[in-house]
N, C-alpha and C positions, 0 to 999 in steps of 0.2 A: 286896896289891892285885892284883898280876899273877895270883896264884892264884885270886882271886875272879873276875877277868875270864875266866880260862880255864874256870872252872866254869860261869859264865853263858853263855859261848860254846858250851860243850859241850851245855848244856841247850837252848839255842836251836836248835842243829843237830839235837838229838834231837826237839824238837817239830816242826821243819821236816820231818824224815824221816817222822814219824808222819803229818803233814798230807799229804805227797806220797803216802805209802802208802795213806791213806784215799781220796784222789782217784783214784788208779790202781785201787784195789779197786772203788770205786763205778762208775767208767767201765767196768771189765771186767764187773761184774755187769750193768750196763745193756746192754752188747754181747751178753753170753751170753743174756740174757732175750729180746732182740729179734733174734737172728740168724735168718737165713732160708736156704732152699736156694739154690743157685747159679741155678736157673731160676725163681726167684720173680719175680712181675711187677715191672717197673722203676718208678721214681718219683723224686721229688725227694729229695735227701740230707737226712735229718732231723738235728736237733741232739740231743745227749745229753739224756736225761731228759724234755725237753718236746716232742721229736719235731718235728712240723710245725705246732705250735700258733701260732707267730708268722707262719707263712705263710698260714694259713687265715683267711678272713673269714667267720665264721658267717652273717652276714646276706646273703651272696651265694654261699654254698658251692656250690649247684648249678651256677652259672655258672662258678665256678672249676674244677669237675670237668670241665666241657666243655673249658676251656682246657688242663687237664692232659692230657685224652685226645688233644687235637691234638698235644701234644708227646711223650707217652710211649706212646700207643696206647690202644685201647679197653679194655684191662685194665691197670690200673696200681695202684700201692700208695702209701699215705701212712701216716704214723704219727700216729694221732689216737685219741681216746677211751681213752688209756692203753696202746695197743698197735698192732700192724700191722693195717691195714685194706686189703682188696683192693676196688677200685671197678670195677664192670662196666658198660660202656656199650653201647648199641645193641640193637635188637630181637633180632637173631640170637643174640648172646652171652647176653643176659638170659634168653631162652627156653631156651637150652641149659643154663644153670645151674639155673634154677628148675623146669624141667619134665623135660628129658631126664636131668639129673643131680639131680633134686629130692631124692632120698633123702640126697644128700651135704650138702644145705644146708637142713635142716628146722629146726634149733634156732635159738633166739635167743642172742645173745652176752651176756656179763656186762658191760654198760655201767654203770660205778659209780653214776651218778645214778639209773638205773632200778633197779639192785640195791638201793640204799638206800631208794627210794620204795616198791617193790613186792616185790622178791625173786622167788622162783619161784612167783608166784601170778597169778591172773587168767587172761584169755584171750589177751592180746597178747604178754606177755613170758615166759610160763611155758614149760617144756620137759618132755619125758618123759611119764610116765604121767598126771600132773596135766593137762598140756595136752591130751592125747588124750581123756581122759575128759570134761573140761570143754567142749572144742569140740564133741564129739559131743552132749553133753547140751544145750548152749545152742542148737545148730542144730535139734535135735529139738523142744525146748520152744518156741522162737520160731515154728517152722513150725506147731505145734499151735495157736498163738495167731494164725495168719493170715499170717505173713510169707511172701511169695511167692504168696499166694492172693488171690482176689477178696474174701474175707471181711473183709480189713483195709481195703479201699478206702473204705467209708463213714466210718471213723474219720479217715482222712487228708483226705477231702473236707470233713468237718466242721471240721477244723483249718484248712483252706484258707479257709473262710468267716470264721472268727475272725480270721485274718490280714488278710483283705480289709477287714474292719470296722476293724481297727487302722490300716491304711494310709489308709482313707477319712477317719478322724478328723483327719488332718493337713490335710485340705481343700486339697490341692494345694500346701501350703507346704513348704519344704525341711526334711528330717529325715534322720537316719542310721538306716538300716533294719537295721543289723547285729544288734542285740540282739532286735528283733522276729522276724527270721528265725531266730535261734538258739532263741528261746523256742518258736516254732511247730514247728520241726523236732524239738526236744527233747521236746515234748509227745507226739509219736508214740511214741518209744521209752520215755518215762516211763509211758505207758499200758500198754505191754507188760511193763515191768520192775516199776514201782511200783503200777500199777493206777489211777493218777491223772494228770490234766493240771493245769497251773498257769496261773493268770491272768497276763496280760502285765504286770500291775502288782504282782504278788506280790514284795515286796522281798527276802524270804529267798531265793527261787528266782533272782531277778535277781542276787543276790550270788554264788550258786553258779555261774551261767553266766559271770559276769565273772571269777571265780576260774579257771575252766577256760580261758577265753581268755587270761588273763595267764600261766598256767602254760605253755600252748602257745608263747606268744611268748618266755618266759624260757628255753626249751630251747636257744635259740641265743645266750644271753647269755654274757659272759666268765666270770662266776662259776661257771656250770654247766660250761663247758668246762674251767676250772681244776680243778673238783671231779673231773671225769672223768680228768684227768691225775694229780692228787695228792689222792685222797680222804682219805688218812690225815692230811693236813695241813689241807685245806680244811674238814673237818667241824668244826674248832674256830674257823674264821675267819668273819667276817661277809661278806655278799654276796648276790647274787641267788639262789644255790642255797638259802640259808637261807629266803628268802622263798618259794621253791618248796615247801619242806617245810611251811611254815606254811599256805599256801593249800591244799595238798592235804589237810592234816589237817582243815581246815574242811569240805571236801567229804566226807571220810570220816565226820566226825561227823554230817553231814546224812544220809548213807546208813545209818549205824548206827541212827539214830532210826527210819528207815523199816523196817529189819529187825526191830527190837524191836516196833514196832506190828504187823507181820505175824505175829510169833510169838505175840502175845497174842490174835489173832483168827483163827489158822490153822484151817482145816478141810481136812485132808489129802485128803478124798474129793472136794473141790470147789475146786481151786486157782484163784486169780483172776489170777495173773500169774507172771512168772519167779521172783520171790523165794519165793512160795508153793510152786512146784514144787520149787525147790532145797531148801527146808526139809522138804518131804514126802519127798524123795529121801534127805535126810540122816537123817531119822528121829530116834530117841532118842540115837543114838551117832554122834559125829563120825568121819569117815574121812579123816584128814589125807593119807594116801598117794595117794588118788584125788582129793583136793581138795574133798571134801564136808565142809567145816567152816565155822564162822561167819566166820572171818577171810578165807578164800578167797571166800566168798559176797560179802563186802564188795568185794573187788577185782574179781571177775567182774562185779558190778553196776556198778562204776566204769568198767570197760572198755566195757560195753554202752552205758552212759549217755554216755560221752565219744565213743566211736566212732559212736554213732547221732545225735550232735549236730553236732560241730565240722566234719567233712568235708562233709556234705551242705549245711549252712547256709552254709559258706564258698563252696561251688560256686554256690549261688543268689545269694550276694552278688556273685560275679564275673559271674554271668549278667545281673543287672540293670545292672551297670556296662557290660558289652559292649553291651547294648541301647541304653543312653544314647550310647555311643561310636559305634555303628553304627545310626543311626535308620532307615536304609533296610531293614536286616535286621529290626528290630523291626516295621516296618510290614508286611513280608511275612509274618512269623509271625502277626500279628494278622489279616491277610487270610485265612490258612488257618484260624485259629481261628473266624473269622466264618462261613466257608463250611462247615466241618465240624460245629461245635458250635453256633454262633449265640450269642445272649445270654440265651436263656430257660431254659437248664439248665446244670448244672455239668459241667466236663470229667470224662471217665471214661477208665480205662485202655483200654477198647475202642476209643477214638478214635485211639489212637497209630498203629495200622497204616494209618489213613487220613490221617495227618498227617506225611508223610515229611520235609517241610522243617523243621517244628518239631522233630521227632525229631533231624534232622541238626544243628540249631542247638544243642540240648541236649548232644549228644555233642561238638560242637566247643567248647562252654563247658567241658566236663570236660577236654578235651585241652589247651586253652590255659590254663585255670585251674590245671591242673598241681598239684593240692592237696598231694600228697605227693611232691615231686620227687626226694627221696633214697630213697624207699621206707622201710619199717621194716627195720632190719638183720637179717641172718641170720648163722649161724656154721657153718663146716665141721664136720660131725660125724665126719669121718674124713679121713685123708690122701687127697687126690684131685687131679685135674688139670682144667684148663680151657684150651682152646686149646693152646698150647705150654707152659703154665706149671704148676708144682707149687703146690698150695694145701695147706699143712699143717693137720692137725686143730686146731680151736680158733681158726682165723683168722676175724676178722669180715669179712663180705661185705656190700657195699652195691651191690645191683643197681638202678641208678638208673632211675626211671620217667621222669624228665625227658628222658633220652637216648632213650627209646623213643617217647615222645609227640612228640618233635621230631626223630626219626631222618630224616635227609635222603634215605636210601635207601627209606623207606617212605611218605613223605608228599610230595605234589606241591608244596605251599607250606608247609613245616613251621613257619615262624616267623610266619605270617600267620593271622588269624582268617578261616577259609574254610569255611562249611558244606558246600561242594561236595565236601569230602573224604569225606562220608558220603552222597553222592547218585550214582546211576549216570547213564548217558546219557539215560535216560527220566525222570529226576527222582524215581526211587524210592529209598528208603533202602537203603544197603548197609553191611554190616559190614566192619570193617577189622581185620586180624590184629594190628596194632601199637597198637590201642586198648586199653590196659591200665591204666586209672586205679586199678583195684582190685587190682593186682598179679596174680600167677598162681602155680600150683603148690599145694602142700599148705597153704601159709599164706595163700592168697588171702583177701581180706576177707570175713568171714562175713556182713556186712551188705549185700552187693552187691545182692541182690534188693530189699530194703527201700529202699535208696538210689535205685534206678532208678524204683521206684513213686513215691517222694516227689518226685524231681526233675521228673518229667513232670506230676504233678498240681499241685504248687505253682507251677511255672513257667507252665503254661497258664492256671491260675486267675488269677494276677496279671496276665498279659498280656491276658486276656479282659476284665478290668475297668478296667485302667489303661494309660495311656501314660506312659512314664518319660522324664524329661528332667533335665538338670543345672539347678541354680538359675540364675536369670538373671545373666548376666555372668560365669559360671564356666565354665572349660574342663575337661571330664572328662579324667582322667588314668588310665592303666593301670599306674601305679607299684605295686610290691608291697612287702610286708614279709615276711621269712622268719623263722619260728621253728620249731616242730614242723610247721607247715603253711605253704604258700605262699598268702598272702591279700592282698586289695587294701589299700592304705593307706586310712585312714578317709575316707569321702566322703559328701556329702549328695546327695539326689535329691528330685525332685518327682514325686509320683504323681497324675496328673490323671485323674479318672474319665472314661471314654469314654461 
């Protein structure tokens, strides 16, 4: 009996030793994987394996980053998205990183959820030769179809009229304008990419738009954050990350159908839209190395479709909310519209230079709307430095736009809605260096010119025809929800014809 007990005790000690060894080995491996130089940016002390996951609140992450910056400085580090992340705050440092040292931060990082969804494809998350070739091609193609030119203006003006009719159909009764705005803005990019616009009651297209909105919101969910930390485990587990995959596949299936329809009716000598141009450029043989293949066409189309819809529509959604919240500003915008445009013709881009107050209000909506507060992440392409810190190659960089658009050194009243930020002493429009809602550097948003056109024409067209109020008895709120974008919480409005 004593001999048996001795054997069992020995075996228990043996298992215990193995367990201790494995724990030490895993902890050591985690330490070696995440070790950093002595002069790496400071930050909170992370836990093994999960880093700062328990410390971060994804639904208010941009506000937490401001709090961390107050404690650790305008360059600090956290362990998130599966590795070390350097967060850069404030106009001066963000500009230094993305412009003066732009070559050091050109690439996108390997965020597990995006890697699983997209890989090295598309226009937003791709790197290297594929990104260079596809960005150049998309900018050239969209410019040929009128982006940044007056030739596109009639199409946007026509869509404005469709949107006005849709608003008028509610006859001043409360409604949520979110999906109408999404549909209208999306139709502009759809005409450029697909060659078609979609009716506001098109159920299939409404489902696509809702899928997009849900995916954007799910980016900040716990399931997605856990997937970024432990992708090898979470890919087998249920959760919001699995729903993200399902919703995206539905959108991809929609785009695949459009691509097949284009292939069947393609005339290379007379391309109708972006997809036609891509197929013509691809020719008979796919070139995977430069991204001219069918799979990459699908993801480039997805990026154009998403980028040309969500951010601009969300900015307009914020804009109408601010007009409800600040009725005196709405009245002043309408007075300028009445004086410059009147009621007998539609707004034109030529009107913008004669409407400094309206232009200032639109810019302030973009600043306070703060659509991409965390910016799209970058990655250090080489060992480099920033300020007094060493940034090793492969480190993820988050140059936060929230910190730029609310930089207390750059704005007179950074946390208040104040159109005077964009007006000089004579009431004329003035540009501001720290107005960077589209980011800057080599990865600056390729749709900036289109977004500027759309924001002016949609905003002035709506304010020309309607006065916006909250439903009777309701108090408007500027509360937000944060996912992939910073957007208003759902609200209803009344559009009363003027």
